[in-house]
C-alpha positions in Angstrom: 6.2 -134.8 53.5 3.5 -135.3 51.2 2.3 -132.6 49.1 -1.6 -133.8 50.2 -2.5 -136.1 53.2 -6.2 -137.6 52.8 -7.6 -139.3 55.6 -9.8 -141.8 54.3 -10.2 -143.8 57.9 -13.0 -145.7 58.5 -14.4 -145.5 55.5 -15.3 -149.0 53.2 -14.5 -150.0 49.8 -15.0 -148.2 47.6 -15.2 -145.2 49.4 -11.1 -144.7 50.0 -10.3 -144.8 46.0 -13.4 -142.1 45.9 -12.0 -139.5 48.0 -8.5 -140.0 46.3 -9.9 -139.7 42.9 -11.6 -136.6 44.0 -8.7 -134.7 45.9 -6.2 -135.6 43.8 -7.8 -134.0 40.8 -6.1 -131.0 39.7 -2.8 -131.6 41.6 0.7 -131.1 39.7 1.8 -134.0 38.1 4.6 -135.5 40.7 2.9 -134.7 43.2 3.1 -136.8 46.4 -0.3 -138.3 47.8 -0.7 -140.0 51.3 -3.6 -141.6 51.7 -4.9 -142.7 54.8 -6.9 -146.1 54.6 -7.9 -148.8 57.0 -9.8 -150.5 54.8 -8.4 -154.0 54.3 -9.4 -153.9 50.5 -7.3 -150.7 49.7 -3.9 -153.3 49.4 -5.9 -154.1 46.5 -8.1 -151.0 45.5 -5.5 -148.3 45.6 -2.6 -149.9 43.5 -5.1 -151.0 41.3 -6.7 -147.3 41.1 -3.0 -146.1 40.3 -2.3 -148.3 37.7 -5.8 -147.8 35.7 -5.5 -143.8 36.1 -1.6 -143.4 35.5 -0.8 -142.7 38.8 3.0 -144.2 40.7 1.8 -146.3 43.6 5.0 -145.3 45.8 4.2 -148.0 48.9 2.5 -148.8 51.9 2.9 -148.6 55.2 0.3 -150.2 57.5 -2.6 -148.1 57.1 -0.7 -145.1 55.0 -0.5 -145.4 51.3 1.9 -142.9 49.3 1.2 -142.3 45.7 2.6 -140.1 43.3 0.4 -138.2 40.9 0.9 -139.2 37.0 
């Protein structure tokens, strides 16, 4: 069970990543976040954002992306 779930379904690039960045501010390090995003670019954007921002991209299953905050 994630600590936070973010619904970004129906949003196009770059909005899912922007919503993710805004909502995870202030979360404790090591928190698990599930991002729901159906924009095809999210499969590239989310791992890239995690690498740049120091978060761990745990994986993706369908439209659900799991991130652990760094």
